[in-house]
gemmi code that builds the backbone of each chain (N, CA, C; Angstrom):
import gemmi

chains = {
    "A": [
        ("MET", (21.796, -6.345, -7.685), (21.333, -6.048, -6.316), (19.849, -6.359, -6.230)),
        ("SER", (19.439, -7.077, -5.215), (18.030, -7.432, -5.095), (17.230, -6.212, -4.662)),
        ("ASP", (15.900, -6.364, -4.735), (15.022, -5.288, -4.294), (15.270, -4.952, -2.838)),
        ("SER", (15.434, -5.992, -2.012), (15.679, -5.758, -0.585), (16.966, -4.981, -0.375)),
        ("ASP", (18.014, -5.356, -1.138), (19.285, -4.635, -1.026), (19.079, -3.153, -1.313)),
        ("LEU", (18.321, -2.866, -2.380), (18.085, -1.472, -2.756), (17.370, -0.723, -1.639)),
        ("VAL", (16.409, -1.379, -1.009), (15.660, -0.717, 0.057), (16.552, -0.454, 1.270)),
        ("PHE", (17.307, -1.471, 1.697), (18.174, -1.289, 2.865), (19.236, -0.237, 2.608)),
        ("LYS", (19.807, -0.241, 1.412), (20.818, 0.779, 1.093), (20.197, 2.169, 1.108)),
        ("ALA", (18.987, 2.266, 0.561), (18.318, 3.567, 0.526), (18.051, 4.053, 1.948)),
        ("LEU", (17.630, 3.148, 2.811), (17.301, 3.521, 4.189), (18.526, 3.765, 5.049)),
        ("GLY", (19.664, 3.245, 4.605), (20.876, 3.355, 5.407), (21.551, 4.716, 5.408)),
        ("ASP", (20.815, 5.741, 5.049), (21.380, 7.095, 5.015), (20.422, 8.024, 5.756)),
        ("ALA", (20.962, 8.783, 6.722), (20.102, 9.625, 7.567), (19.366, 10.701, 6.779)),
        ("SER", (20.055, 11.274, 5.778), (19.403, 12.322, 4.970), (18.208, 11.761, 4.207)),
        ("ARG", (18.396, 10.552, 3.691), (17.283, 9.942, 2.950), (16.132, 9.603, 3.891)),
        ("ARG", (16.460, 9.165, 5.093), (15.391, 8.866, 6.045), (14.631, 10.136, 6.407)),
        ("ARG", (15.340, 11.255, 6.498), (14.665, 12.536, 6.795), (13.721, 12.927, 5.664)),
        ("ILE", (14.144, 12.670, 4.438), (13.284, 12.965, 3.280), (12.019, 12.108, 3.366)),
        ("LEU", (12.183, 10.834, 3.706), (11.015, 9.952, 3.822), (10.088, 10.421, 4.944)),
        ("ASP", (10.675, 10.836, 6.068), (9.868, 11.353, 7.180), (9.036, 12.543, 6.722)),
        ("ARG", (9.675, 13.407, 5.949), (8.984, 14.621, 5.486), (7.836, 14.271, 4.552)),
        ("LEU", (8.084, 13.310, 3.647), (7.037, 12.901, 2.702), (5.907, 12.159, 3.398)),
        ("ARG", (6.248, 11.509, 4.501), (5.232, 10.805, 5.270), (4.312, 11.831, 5.948)),
        ("GLU", (4.900, 12.923, 6.358), (4.159, 14.008, 6.984), (3.259, 14.696, 5.968)),
        ("GLU", (3.832, 14.930, 4.790), (3.115, 15.648, 3.743), (3.530, 15.127, 2.377)),
        ("GLY", (2.568, 14.525, 1.683), (2.893, 13.981, 0.379), (2.747, 15.019, -0.711)),
        ("GLY", (3.235, 14.713, -1.886), (3.071, 15.589, -3.039), (3.995, 16.785, -3.042)),
        ("LEU", (5.184, 16.654, -2.495), (6.134, 17.776, -2.486), (7.000, 17.761, -3.739)),
        ("THR", (7.348, 18.962, -4.189), (8.236, 19.068, -5.351), (9.686, 19.031, -4.864)),
        ("LEU", (10.609, 18.888, -5.811), (12.039, 18.910, -5.480), (12.366, 20.218, -4.769)),
        ("GLY", (11.836, 21.318, -5.289), (12.073, 22.632, -4.697), (11.638, 22.694, -3.238)),
        ("GLN", (10.449, 22.159, -2.951), (9.947, 22.170, -1.581), (10.820, 21.319, -0.665)),
        ("LEU", (11.277, 20.188, -1.172), (12.136, 19.321, -0.363), (13.488, 19.985, -0.109)),
        ("CYS", (14.001, 20.731, -1.083), (15.297, 21.391, -0.916), (15.222, 22.513, 0.100)),
        ("ASP", (14.108, 23.234, 0.093), (13.958, 24.377, 0.988), (14.148, 23.980, 2.436)),
        ("GLU", (13.724, 22.759, 2.772), (13.723, 22.383, 4.176), (14.973, 21.708, 4.659)),
        ("HIS", (15.705, 21.120, 3.748), (16.883, 20.391, 4.186), (18.120, 21.212, 3.879)),
        ("ASP", (19.096, 21.059, 4.716), (20.310, 21.842, 4.507), (21.189, 21.136, 3.497)),
        ("MET", (20.635, 20.935, 2.314), (21.374, 20.215, 1.271), (21.214, 20.955, -0.050)),
        ("THR", (22.162, 20.763, -0.906), (22.040, 21.379, -2.239), (20.956, 20.647, -3.023)),
        ("ARG", (20.436, 21.318, -4.024), (19.434, 20.747, -4.911), (19.961, 19.450, -5.527)),
        ("GLN", (21.240, 19.496, -5.870), (21.874, 18.332, -6.484), (21.868, 17.139, -5.521)),
        ("ALA", (22.170, 17.419, -4.250), (22.235, 16.351, -3.247), (20.849, 15.745, -3.031)),
        ("VAL", (19.834, 16.608, -2.909), (18.478, 16.093, -2.691), (18.036, 15.273, -3.898)),
        ("SER", (18.363, 15.781, -5.079), (18.024, 15.096, -6.326), (18.633, 13.703, -6.367)),
        ("LYS", (19.897, 13.608, -5.931), (20.598, 12.331, -5.928), (19.949, 11.378, -4.925)),
        ("HIS", (19.588, 11.885, -3.753), (18.928, 11.043, -2.755), (17.587, 10.551, -3.271)),
        ("LEU", (16.844, 11.438, -3.938), (15.536, 11.051, -4.467), (15.675, 9.956, -5.522)),
        ("ALA", (16.726, 10.042, -6.334), (16.935, 9.019, -7.364), (17.151, 7.650, -6.723)),
        ("ILE", (17.910, 7.630, -5.619), (18.153, 6.373, -4.913), (16.856, 5.862, -4.285)),
        ("LEU", (16.076, 6.764, -3.713), (14.807, 6.372, -3.097), (13.817, 5.865, -4.142)),
        ("GLU", (13.811, 6.510, -5.322), (12.914, 6.054, -6.396), (13.329, 4.694, -6.928)),
        ("ALA", (14.634, 4.470, -7.053), (15.117, 3.174, -7.541), (14.732, 2.056, -6.581)),
        ("ALA", (14.623, 2.399, -5.294), (14.225, 1.410, -4.290), (12.703, 1.342, -4.170)),
        ("ASN", (12.017, 2.118, -4.982), (10.546, 2.147, -4.964), (9.986, 2.680, -3.648)),
        ("LEU", (10.795, 3.467, -2.935), (10.312, 4.042, -1.678), (9.645, 5.393, -1.912)),
        ("VAL", (9.933, 5.973, -3.059), (9.290, 7.232, -3.442), (8.719, 7.044, -4.835)),
        ("VAL", (7.472, 7.472, -5.023), (6.884, 7.455, -6.365), (6.621, 8.899, -6.761)),
        ("THR", (6.668, 9.138, -8.063), (6.472, 10.506, -8.524), (5.281, 10.586, -9.468)),
        ("VAL", (4.646, 11.738, -9.448), (3.487, 11.977, -10.298), (3.674, 13.335, -10.951)),
        ("ARG", (3.424, 13.404, -12.221), (3.536, 14.694, -12.933), (2.189, 15.402, -12.865)),
        ("ARG", (2.194, 16.640, -12.373), (0.975, 17.450, -12.394), (1.350, 18.732, -13.108)),
        ("GLY", (0.922, 18.866, -14.344), (1.292, 20.054, -15.115), (2.794, 20.055, -15.309)),
        ("ARG", (3.446, 21.148, -14.942), (4.897, 21.217, -15.127), (5.657, 20.683, -13.929)),
        ("GLU", (4.918, 20.305, -12.884), (5.591, 19.903, -11.650), (5.655, 18.395, -11.506)),
        ("LYS", (6.698, 17.967, -10.785), (6.830, 16.549, -10.475), (6.677, 16.446, -8.955)),
        ("LEU", (5.631, 15.730, -8.534), (5.347, 15.623, -7.100), (5.854, 14.296, -6.564)),
        ("HIS", (6.410, 14.308, -5.371), (6.972, 13.115, -4.768), (6.098, 12.610, -3.631)),
        ("PHE", (5.885, 11.301, -3.612), (5.088, 10.665, -2.559), (5.865, 9.503, -1.958)),
        ("LEU", (5.652, 9.288, -0.668), (6.236, 8.124, -0.014), (5.447, 6.882, -0.406)),
        ("ASN", (6.137, 5.820, -0.768), (5.482, 4.534, -0.991), (5.912, 3.596, 0.126)),
        ("PRO", (5.048, 3.328, 1.093), (5.446, 2.528, 2.254), (5.435, 1.020, 2.021)),
        ("VAL", (4.969, 0.578, 0.841), (4.817, -0.868, 0.638), (6.127, -1.669, 0.772)),
        ("PRO", (7.240, -1.242, 0.171), (8.469, -2.042, 0.323), (8.929, -2.184, 1.773)),
        ("ILE", (8.750, -1.136, 2.570), (9.143, -1.213, 3.980), (8.222, -2.183, 4.707)),
        ("HIS", (6.943, -2.144, 4.339), (5.999, -3.044, 4.961), (6.290, -4.491, 4.593)),
        ("ASP", (6.645, -4.735, 3.326), (7.002, -6.099, 2.896), (8.151, -6.635, 3.732)),
        ("ILE", (9.178, -5.818, 3.916), (10.350, -6.240, 4.683), (9.968, -6.488, 6.132)),
        ("ALA", (9.201, -5.586, 6.703), (8.793, -5.733, 8.101), (8.030, -7.043, 8.293)),
        ("MET", (7.129, -7.364, 7.393), (6.341, -8.584, 7.531), (7.205, -9.818, 7.388)),
        ("ARG", (8.158, -9.782, 6.442), (8.988, -10.960, 6.235), (9.982, -11.166, 7.361)),
        ("TRP", (10.547, -10.082, 7.881), (11.573, -10.197, 8.932), (10.943, -10.305, 10.318)),
        ("ILE", (10.012, -9.428, 10.617), (9.418, -9.449, 11.956), (8.658, -10.750, 12.159)),
        ("GLY", (8.035, -11.241, 11.104), (7.336, -12.522, 11.167), (8.279, -13.602, 11.675)),
        ("SER", (9.472, -13.749, 11.029), (10.421, -14.796, 11.435), (10.926, -14.577, 12.839)),
        ("PHE", (11.280, -13.334, 13.185), (11.829, -13.074, 14.518), (10.797, -13.400, 15.596)),
        ("GLN", (9.546, -13.076, 15.302), (8.522, -13.340, 16.311), (8.385, -14.822, 16.563)),
        ("THR", (8.440, -15.618, 15.496), (8.308, -17.058, 15.640), (9.439, -17.602, 16.508)),
        ("ASN", (10.687, -17.153, 16.225), (11.825, -17.638, 17.014), (11.696, -17.255, 18.473)),
        ("HIS", (11.231, -16.026, 18.680), (11.070, -15.507, 20.038), (10.061, -16.354, 20.807)),
        ("LEU", (8.962, -16.677, 20.155), (7.929, -17.460, 20.826), (8.434, -18.867, 21.140)),
        ("GLU", (9.213, -19.428, 20.213), (9.754, -20.768, 20.444), (10.709, -20.762, 21.638)),
        ("ALA", (11.527, -19.698, 21.718), (12.485, -19.589, 22.829), (11.746, -19.492, 24.156)),
        ("LEU", (10.690, -18.696, 24.176), (9.891, -18.543, 25.399), (9.263, -19.871, 25.800)),
        ("SER", (8.815, -20.589, 24.796), (8.184, -21.872, 25.049), (9.161, -22.868, 25.659)),
        ("ARG", (10.381, -22.873, 25.122), (11.418, -23.770, 25.655), (11.756, -23.410, 27.095)),
        ("LEU", (11.851, -22.118, 27.367), (12.182, -21.648, 28.719), (11.102, -22.089, 29.696)),
        ("LYS", (9.880, -21.905, 29.253), (8.734, -22.271, 30.099), (8.796, -23.751, 30.455)),
        ("HIS", (9.022, -24.584, 29.470), (9.079, -26.028, 29.716), (10.248, -26.393, 30.616)),
        ("ALA", (11.392, -25.707, 30.421), (12.575, -25.974, 31.252), (12.273, -25.623, 32.708)),
        ("LEU", (11.625, -24.486, 32.928), (11.311, -24.040, 34.294), (10.308, -24.982, 34.952)),
        ("GLN", (9.447, -25.574, 34.141), (8.453, -26.481, 34.699), (9.053, -27.844, 35.007)),
        ("GLY", (10.292, -28.036, 34.529), (10.939, -29.322, 34.766), (10.484, -30.398, 33.802)),
        ("ASP", (9.904, -29.965, 32.683), (9.492, -30.947, 31.683), (10.730, -31.587, 31.079)),
        ("PRO", (10.648, -32.860, 30.731), (11.789, -33.494, 30.058), (12.050, -32.772, 28.731)),
        ("PRO", (13.357, -32.610, 28.367), (13.668, -31.869, 27.134), (13.193, -32.617, 25.893)),
    ],
    "B": [
        ("MET", (-0.122, 11.011, 12.953), (-1.397, 11.512, 12.387), (-1.109, 12.096, 11.007)),
        ("THR", (-1.753, 11.516, 9.995), (-1.434, 11.945, 8.644), (-2.229, 13.194, 8.258)),
        ("THR", (-1.573, 14.076, 7.570), (-2.296, 15.240, 7.029), (-2.470, 15.058, 5.533)),
        ("ALA", (-2.035, 13.898, 5.019), (-2.091, 13.665, 3.581), (-3.522, 13.546, 3.108)),
        ("THR", (-3.768, 14.065, 1.928), (-5.084, 13.869, 1.332), (-4.974, 12.971, 0.120)),
        ("GLU", (-3.745, 12.592, -0.201), (-3.521, 11.737, -1.358), (-2.462, 10.715, -0.975)),
        ("LEU", (-2.801, 9.454, -1.122), (-1.871, 8.383, -0.747), (-1.493, 7.596, -1.988)),
        ("HIS", (-0.224, 7.244, -2.087), (0.263, 6.487, -3.237), (0.951, 5.222, -2.778)),
        ("TYR", (0.641, 4.133, -3.442), (1.286, 2.862, -3.152), (1.676, 2.207, -4.467)),
        ("THR", (2.869, 1.676, -4.521), (3.326, 0.982, -5.717), (3.961, -0.328, -5.306)),
        ("THR", (3.586, -1.400, -5.981), (4.234, -2.670, -5.706), (4.433, -3.438, -7.015)),
        ("TYR", (5.494, -4.173, -7.076), (5.774, -5.007, -8.242), (5.439, -6.445, -7.865)),
        ("ILE", (4.682, -7.108, -8.702), (4.211, -8.463, -8.378), (4.558, -9.395, -9.528)),
        ("ARG", (5.154, -10.515, -9.212), (5.471, -11.508, -10.240), (4.184, -12.260, -10.572)),
        ("SER", (3.421, -11.685, -11.481), (2.145, -12.285, -11.867), (1.721, -11.630, -13.170)),
        ("THR", (0.461, -11.841, -13.573), (-0.027, -11.219, -14.805), (-1.051, -10.153, -14.447)),
        ("ALA", (-1.292, -9.240, -15.386), (-2.267, -8.174, -15.153), (-3.655, -8.796, -14.912)),
        ("GLU", (-3.966, -9.846, -15.668), (-5.279, -10.496, -15.522), (-5.453, -11.051, -14.111)),
        ("LYS", (-4.390, -11.669, -13.572), (-4.503, -12.257, -12.241), (-4.651, -11.177, -11.186)),
        ("VAL", (-3.937, -10.064, -11.372), (-4.038, -8.970, -10.404), (-5.457, -8.405, -10.444)),
        ("TRP", (-5.996, -8.223, -11.663), (-7.367, -7.723, -11.811), (-8.344, -8.664, -11.112)),
        ("GLN", (-8.198, -9.953, -11.370), (-9.093, -10.930, -10.755), (-8.972, -10.931, -9.239)),
        ("ALA", (-7.760, -10.802, -8.760), (-7.551, -10.820, -7.314), (-8.301, -9.675, -6.643)),
        ("ILE", (-8.367, -8.530, -7.327), (-9.047, -7.369, -6.754), (-10.558, -7.506, -6.879)),
        ("THR", (-11.029, -8.008, -8.024), (-12.468, -7.957, -8.326), (-13.243, -9.228, -8.040)),
        ("THR", (-12.561, -10.319, -7.724), (-13.264, -11.585, -7.496), (-13.295, -11.925, -6.012)),
        ("PRO", (-14.491, -11.984, -5.406), (-14.609, -12.262, -3.963), (-13.880, -13.526, -3.509)),
        ("GLU", (-13.942, -14.563, -4.324), (-13.297, -15.825, -3.951), (-11.805, -15.638, -3.671)),
        ("PHE", (-11.142, -14.736, -4.428), (-9.716, -14.486, -4.216), (-9.490, -13.435, -3.139)),
        ("ALA", (-10.259, -12.361, -3.212), (-10.066, -11.263, -2.262), (-10.213, -11.759, -0.826)),
        ("LYS", (-11.165, -12.672, -0.627), (-11.405, -13.225, 0.709), (-10.120, -13.809, 1.321)),
        ("GLN", (-9.275, -14.370, 0.458), (-8.100, -15.078, 0.953), (-6.982, -14.162, 1.407)),
        ("TYR", (-6.789, -13.027, 0.690), (-5.652, -12.195, 1.081), (-6.089, -10.868, 1.678)),
        ("TRP", (-7.287, -10.389, 1.304), (-7.761, -9.087, 1.784), (-8.579, -9.277, 3.060)),
        ("GLY", (-9.282, -10.402, 3.136), (-10.178, -10.629, 4.269), (-11.575, -10.233, 3.854)),
        ("ASN", (-11.724, -8.982, 3.484), (-13.003, -8.518, 2.939), (-13.011, -8.734, 1.432)),
        ("VAL", (-14.184, -8.507, 0.822), (-14.304, -8.724, -0.625), (-14.896, -7.506, -1.308)),
        ("ASN", (-14.690, -7.419, -2.599), (-15.205, -6.315, -3.412), (-16.276, -6.863, -4.331)),
        ("VAL", (-17.487, -6.295, -4.214), (-18.632, -6.837, -4.940), (-19.186, -5.806, -5.907)),
        ("SER", (-19.234, -6.180, -7.174), (-19.781, -5.281, -8.194), (-19.881, -6.052, -9.498)),
        ("ASP", (-20.574, -5.462, -10.479), (-20.512, -6.061, -11.812), (-19.398, -5.370, -12.618)),
        ("TRP", (-18.732, -4.408, -11.966), (-17.560, -3.751, -12.527), (-17.812, -3.024, -13.843)),
        ("LYS", (-19.016, -2.470, -13.991), (-19.294, -1.637, -15.158), (-19.340, -0.181, -14.703)),
        ("ALA", (-18.831, 0.696, -15.562), (-18.813, 2.117, -15.195), (-20.222, 2.565, -14.827)),
        ("GLY", (-20.333, 3.249, -13.676), (-21.625, 3.717, -13.199), (-22.279, 2.791, -12.195)),
        ("SER", (-21.829, 1.538, -12.131), (-22.441, 0.582, -11.198), (-22.011, 0.840, -9.770)),
        ("VAL", (-22.815, 0.334, -8.854), (-22.480, 0.388, -7.434), (-21.378, -0.615, -7.153)),
        ("TRP", (-20.583, -0.293, -6.151), (-19.534, -1.203, -5.700), (-19.591, -1.246, -4.182)),
        ("LYS", (-19.375, -2.434, -3.614), (-19.386, -2.548, -2.155), (-18.184, -3.341, -1.666)),
        ("HIS", (-17.642, -2.921, -0.541), (-16.543, -3.630, 0.110), (-17.180, -4.277, 1.323)),
        ("GLN", (-17.211, -5.638, 1.346), (-17.966, -6.325, 2.379), (-17.145, -7.354, 3.134)),
        ("THR", (-17.541, -7.625, 4.375), (-16.929, -8.726, 5.125), (-17.455, -10.019, 4.509)),
        ("PRO", (-16.779, -11.146, 4.776), (-17.264, -12.417, 4.236), (-18.717, -12.707, 4.671)),
        ("ASP", (-19.166, -12.120, 5.780), (-20.544, -12.312, 6.226), (-21.518, -11.379, 5.540)),
        ("GLY", (-21.041, -10.550, 4.640), (-21.941, -9.687, 3.887), (-22.194, -8.318, 4.504)),
        ("GLU", (-21.420, -7.972, 5.552), (-21.592, -6.646, 6.143), (-20.828, -5.629, 5.299)),
        ("THR", (-21.488, -4.559, 4.896), (-20.856, -3.568, 4.020), (-20.006, -2.584, 4.819)),
        ("ARG", (-18.744, -2.501, 4.485), (-17.829, -1.611, 5.183), (-17.564, -0.320, 4.415)),
        ("VAL", (-17.561, -0.426, 3.091), (-17.317, 0.739, 2.237), (-18.249, 0.626, 1.037)),
        ("VAL", (-18.736, 1.781, 0.557), (-19.543, 1.776, -0.664), (-18.987, 2.802, -1.637)),
        ("GLY", (-19.439, 2.666, -2.889), (-19.023, 3.655, -3.880), (-19.576, 3.281, -5.235)),
        ("THR", (-19.107, 4.020, -6.254), (-19.484, 3.662, -7.620), (-18.221, 3.412, -8.435)),
        ("VAL", (-18.403, 2.608, -9.470), (-17.312, 2.325, -10.390), (-17.232, 3.506, -11.351)),
        ("ARG", (-16.139, 4.252, -11.320), (-15.998, 5.402, -12.223), (-15.437, 4.961, -13.567)),
        ("GLU", (-14.426, 4.108, -13.521), (-13.826, 3.593, -14.757), (-13.469, 2.133, -14.529)),
        ("ALA", (-13.658, 1.324, -15.571), (-13.243, -0.074, -15.459), (-12.737, -0.508, -16.823)),
        ("ILE", (-11.436, -0.674, -16.928), (-10.822, -1.111, -18.190), (-9.969, -2.333, -17.870)),
        ("PRO", (-10.616, -3.510, -17.807), (-9.837, -4.698, -17.428), (-8.798, -5.039, -18.490)),
        ("PRO", (-7.620, -5.512, -18.102), (-7.201, -5.665, -16.712), (-6.322, -4.492, -16.262)),
        ("ARG", (-6.457, -3.312, -16.898), (-5.459, -2.256, -16.698), (-5.818, -1.182, -15.682)),
        ("ARG", (-7.115, -0.842, -15.611), (-7.433, 0.352, -14.825), (-8.794, 0.232, -14.174)),
        ("LEU", (-8.852, 0.514, -12.900), (-10.108, 0.489, -12.166), (-10.136, 1.709, -11.257)),
        ("VAL", (-11.198, 2.503, -11.381), (-11.317, 3.698, -10.544), (-12.641, 3.620, -9.808)),
        ("LEU", (-12.581, 3.744, -8.481), (-13.784, 3.610, -7.659), (-13.934, 4.803, -6.721)),
        ("SER", (-15.161, 5.256, -6.516), (-15.342, 6.228, -5.440), (-15.481, 5.405, -4.167)),
        ("TRP", (-15.220, 6.022, -3.009), (-15.045, 5.268, -1.773), (-15.621, 6.068, -0.623)),
        ("ALA", (-16.590, 5.511, 0.100), (-17.164, 6.224, 1.244), (-17.636, 5.230, 2.302)),
        ("ALA", (-17.664, 5.689, 3.549), (-18.241, 4.872, 4.615), (-19.744, 4.816, 4.350)),
        ("PRO", (-20.414, 3.682, 4.640), (-21.841, 3.552, 4.325), (-22.691, 4.695, 4.892)),
        ("ASP", (-22.383, 5.165, 6.099), (-23.207, 6.226, 6.679), (-22.845, 7.616, 6.146)),
        ("GLU", (-21.854, 7.669, 5.259), (-21.499, 8.972, 4.656), (-21.721, 8.941, 3.155)),
        ("ALA", (-22.329, 7.845, 2.676), (-22.468, 7.656, 1.229), (-23.319, 8.740, 0.579)),
        ("GLY", (-24.231, 9.315, 1.336), (-25.115, 10.319, 0.760), (-24.451, 11.663, 0.534)),
        ("ASP", (-23.260, 11.865, 1.123), (-22.590, 13.163, 1.029), (-21.413, 13.085, 0.063)),
        ("PRO", (-21.531, 13.695, -1.134), (-20.460, 13.593, -2.133), (-19.104, 14.096, -1.600)),
        ("GLY", (-19.178, 15.032, -0.646), (-17.931, 15.578, -0.088), (-17.150, 14.566, 0.732)),
        ("ARG", (-17.812, 13.473, 1.124), (-17.138, 12.457, 1.940), (-16.667, 11.277, 1.101)),
        ("HIS", (-16.781, 11.395, -0.215), (-16.294, 10.329, -1.090), (-14.851, 10.593, -1.472)),
        ("SER", (-14.031, 9.563, -1.335), (-12.662, 9.683, -1.831), (-12.579, 8.820, -3.096)),
        ("LEU", (-11.405, 8.806, -3.714), (-11.277, 8.137, -5.007), (-10.098, 7.177, -4.997)),
        ("VAL", (-10.349, 5.942, -5.380), (-9.275, 4.952, -5.427), (-9.014, 4.555, -6.865)),
        ("THR", (-7.777, 4.640, -7.288), (-7.396, 4.247, -8.643), (-6.423, 3.086, -8.580)),
        ("PHE", (-6.750, 2.008, -9.287), (-5.832, 0.877, -9.454), (-5.304, 0.953, -10.879)),
        ("ALA", (-3.980, 1.086, -11.031), (-3.382, 1.085, -12.356), (-2.485, -0.137, -12.446)),
        ("ILE", (-2.806, -1.034, -13.369), (-2.096, -2.309, -13.470), (-1.306, -2.312, -14.768)),
        ("GLU", (0.007, -2.306, -14.642), (0.859, -2.232, -15.822), (1.642, -3.525, -15.983)),
        ("ALA", (1.474, -4.171, -17.137), (2.223, -5.401, -17.402), (3.636, -5.042, -17.816)),
        ("LEU", (4.612, -5.650, -17.135), (6.012, -5.451, -17.488), (6.570, -6.812, -17.895)),
        ("ASP", (7.877, -6.911, -18.003), (8.458, -8.164, -18.436), (8.416, -9.196, -17.303)),
        ("GLY", (7.466, -10.139, -17.373), (7.399, -11.181, -16.348), (6.816, -10.725, -15.028)),
        ("MET", (6.390, -9.480, -14.982), (5.772, -9.035, -13.743), (4.786, -7.900, -14.012)),
        ("VAL", (4.171, -7.442, -12.927), (3.154, -6.406, -13.031), (3.521, -5.298, -12.057)),
        ("ARG", (3.320, -4.077, -12.473), (3.468, -2.955, -11.552), (2.056, -2.502, -11.199)),
        ("LEU", (1.726, -2.534, -9.926), (0.411, -2.095, -9.471), (0.572, -0.781, -8.717)),
        ("ASP", (-0.090, 0.253, -9.216), (-0.104, 1.551, -8.541), (-1.502, 1.771, -7.986)),
        ("VAL", (-1.587, 2.016, -6.685), (-2.866, 2.339, -6.072), (-2.773, 3.769, -5.559)),
        ("THR", (-3.708, 4.598, -5.986), (-3.741, 5.980, -5.515), (-5.062, 6.183, -4.799)),
        ("HIS", (-5.018, 6.689, -3.578), (-6.246, 6.990, -2.859), (-6.258, 8.493, -2.628)),
        ("GLY", (-7.108, 9.187, -3.402), (-7.119, 10.642, -3.362), (-8.417, 11.216, -2.826)),
        ("ASP", (-8.434, 12.530, -2.690), (-9.611, 13.253, -2.178), (-10.006, 12.828, -0.781)),
        ("LEU", (-9.024, 12.394, -0.016), (-9.303, 12.068, 1.382), (-9.303, 13.360, 2.178)),
        ("ILE", (-10.013, 13.368, 3.281), (-10.007, 14.547, 4.136), (-8.877, 14.384, 5.144)),
        ("ALA", (-7.958, 15.335, 5.102), (-6.768, 15.248, 5.944), (-7.149, 15.053, 7.404)),
        ("GLY", (-6.520, 14.057, 8.053), (-6.744, 13.831, 9.472), (-8.026, 13.092, 9.806)),
        ("SER", (-8.828, 12.756, 8.790), (-10.092, 12.070, 9.064), (-9.845, 10.628, 9.480)),
        ("GLN", (-10.856, 10.033, 10.093), (-10.763, 8.634, 10.501), (-10.556, 7.743, 9.277)),
        ("MET", (-11.238, 8.096, 8.193), (-11.106, 7.309, 6.969), (-9.668, 7.364, 6.460)),
        ("ALA", (-9.084, 8.557, 6.455), (-7.702, 8.712, 5.979), (-6.751, 7.875, 6.831)),
        ("GLN", (-6.936, 7.925, 8.142), (-6.096, 7.130, 9.054), (-6.265, 5.643, 8.789)),
        ("ALA", (-7.520, 5.219, 8.645), (-7.802, 3.797, 8.473), (-7.183, 3.265, 7.186)),
        ("VAL", (-7.380, 4.001, 6.091), (-6.872, 3.465, 4.834), (-5.357, 3.563, 4.732)),
        ("SER", (-4.754, 4.560, 5.374), (-3.293, 4.653, 5.288), (-2.638, 3.499, 6.039)),
        ("GLY", (-3.347, 2.957, 7.028), (-2.830, 1.771, 7.698), (-3.178, 0.514, 6.921)),
        ("GLY", (-4.338, 0.544, 6.285), (-4.837, -0.645, 5.597), (-4.171, -0.985, 4.284)),
        ("TRP", (-3.945, 0.007, 3.438), (-3.420, -0.301, 2.089), (-2.086, -1.051, 2.089)),
        ("PRO", (-1.095, -0.616, 2.892), (0.162, -1.385, 2.838), (-0.047, -2.845, 3.208)),
        ("ARG", (-0.900, -3.129, 4.197), (-1.141, -4.513, 4.609), (-1.803, -5.291, 3.487)),
        ("VAL", (-2.836, -4.694, 2.883), (-3.564, -5.377, 1.826), (-2.655, -5.644, 0.636)),
        ("LEU", (-1.857, -4.670, 0.240), (-1.027, -4.826, -0.954), (0.125, -5.798, -0.723)),
        ("SER", (0.696, -5.798, 0.477), (1.743, -6.781, 0.781), (1.147, -8.184, 0.762)),
        ("SER", (-0.058, -8.291, 1.298), (-0.722, -9.593, 1.331), (-1.075, -10.058, -0.085)),
        ("LEU", (-1.551, -9.134, -0.917), (-1.883, -9.449, -2.311), (-0.643, -9.943, -3.043)),
        ("LYS", (0.456, -9.240, -2.862), (1.699, -9.608, -3.533), (2.132, -11.008, -3.100)),
        ("SER", (2.109, -11.252, -1.815), (2.512, -12.549, -1.290), (1.591, -13.648, -1.807)),
        ("PHE", (0.281, -13.358, -1.819), (-0.709, -14.330, -2.263), (-0.497, -14.722, -3.723)),
        ("LEU", (-0.299, -13.731, -4.592), (-0.136, -14.018, -6.022), (1.215, -14.665, -6.317)),
        ("GLU", (2.235, -14.328, -5.526), (3.564, -14.870, -5.821), (3.794, -16.234, -5.182)),
        ("THR", (3.204, -16.480, -4.030), (3.502, -17.725, -3.320), (2.266, -18.540, -2.976)),
        ("GLY", (1.089, -17.975, -3.202), (-0.127, -18.673, -2.801), (-0.450, -18.469, -1.339)),
        ("ILE", (0.476, -17.829, -0.624), (0.267, -17.614, 0.810), (0.052, -16.127, 1.077)),
        ("PRO", (-1.099, -15.752, 1.617), (-1.300, -14.345, 1.955), (-0.504, -14.026, 3.220)),
        ("LEU", (-0.419, -12.764, 3.579), (0.316, -12.439, 4.806), (-0.582, -12.504, 6.033)),
        ("GLY", (-1.793, -12.969, 5.826), (-2.669, -13.231, 6.961), (-3.047, -11.991, 7.749)),
        ("LEU", (-3.048, -10.851, 7.045), (-3.358, -9.624, 7.783), (-4.590, -8.977, 7.194)),
        ("GLY", (-5.530, -9.800, 6.784), (-6.735, -9.275, 6.170), (-7.531, -8.409, 7.131)),
        ("CYS", (-8.448, -7.660, 6.602), (-9.254, -6.737, 7.395), (-10.593, -7.375, 7.710)),
        ("HIS", (-11.198, -6.952, 8.781), (-12.547, -7.450, 9.097), (-13.485, -6.347, 9.504)),
    ],
}
model = gemmi.Model(1)
for chain_id, residues in chains.items():
    chain = gemmi.Chain(chain_id)
    for i, (resn, *xyz) in enumerate(residues, 1):
        res = gemmi.Residue()
        res.name, res.seqid = resn, gemmi.SeqId(i, " ")
        for name, pos in zip(("N", "CA", "C"), xyz):
            atom = gemmi.Atom()
            atom.name, atom.element = name, gemmi.Element(name[0])
            atom.pos, atom.b_iso = gemmi.Position(*pos), 0.0
            res.add_atom(atom)
        chain.add_residue(res)
    model.add_chain(chain)
structure = gemmi.Structure()
structure.add_model(model)
structure.setup_entities()
């Protein structure tokens, strides 16, 4: 599975997206803190975090006995730049063609 | 609006640790993907400046640690806040060589939650790092440098 596949699969789950939203709001949360807020078992949150970490969307840092979780927005940004970049180009080309057609320019 | 005081970014780049180090510390390269450049002699204790290509200083700080090509730690402040230690944040670049690629971890800590600086850098780092990755892997930056 490519890196992009891992990211899209990770994002394709509402619970995981909620975890990312929470980490975006406040970084450095422990597993315990993340469990307290979501209506999920510790095991379920742990499993979601493993998927998010494998996709590099969450990075962890050990501070003493605790493991803190942070959102890593870089993979999402990479995808946005690669995809939105292409879509924007196509969109602009389509607009340009429409404009020329309306002006009666030869095709 | 971010309340974070510590930001973490991780990216994997198909390149070498030396090239990643050079890309960060050499103005000739930084200009291409970052837009601005980082100027210093990169020795612990030395001054460091983040400047536009025209030489306008946008950020200042000191080099806390420099272990090429693996680790670079810089203090970070707006020029008009440089005199106040409480307004300095800390940026750590950790460059780890893996098999055929590099893992770059950037941590920006000691930011003041909700500050203009925190907002600015939280928007800036993903753009800079995506551009760096693209530049080192394809020679083409993402054209989203800062000015």
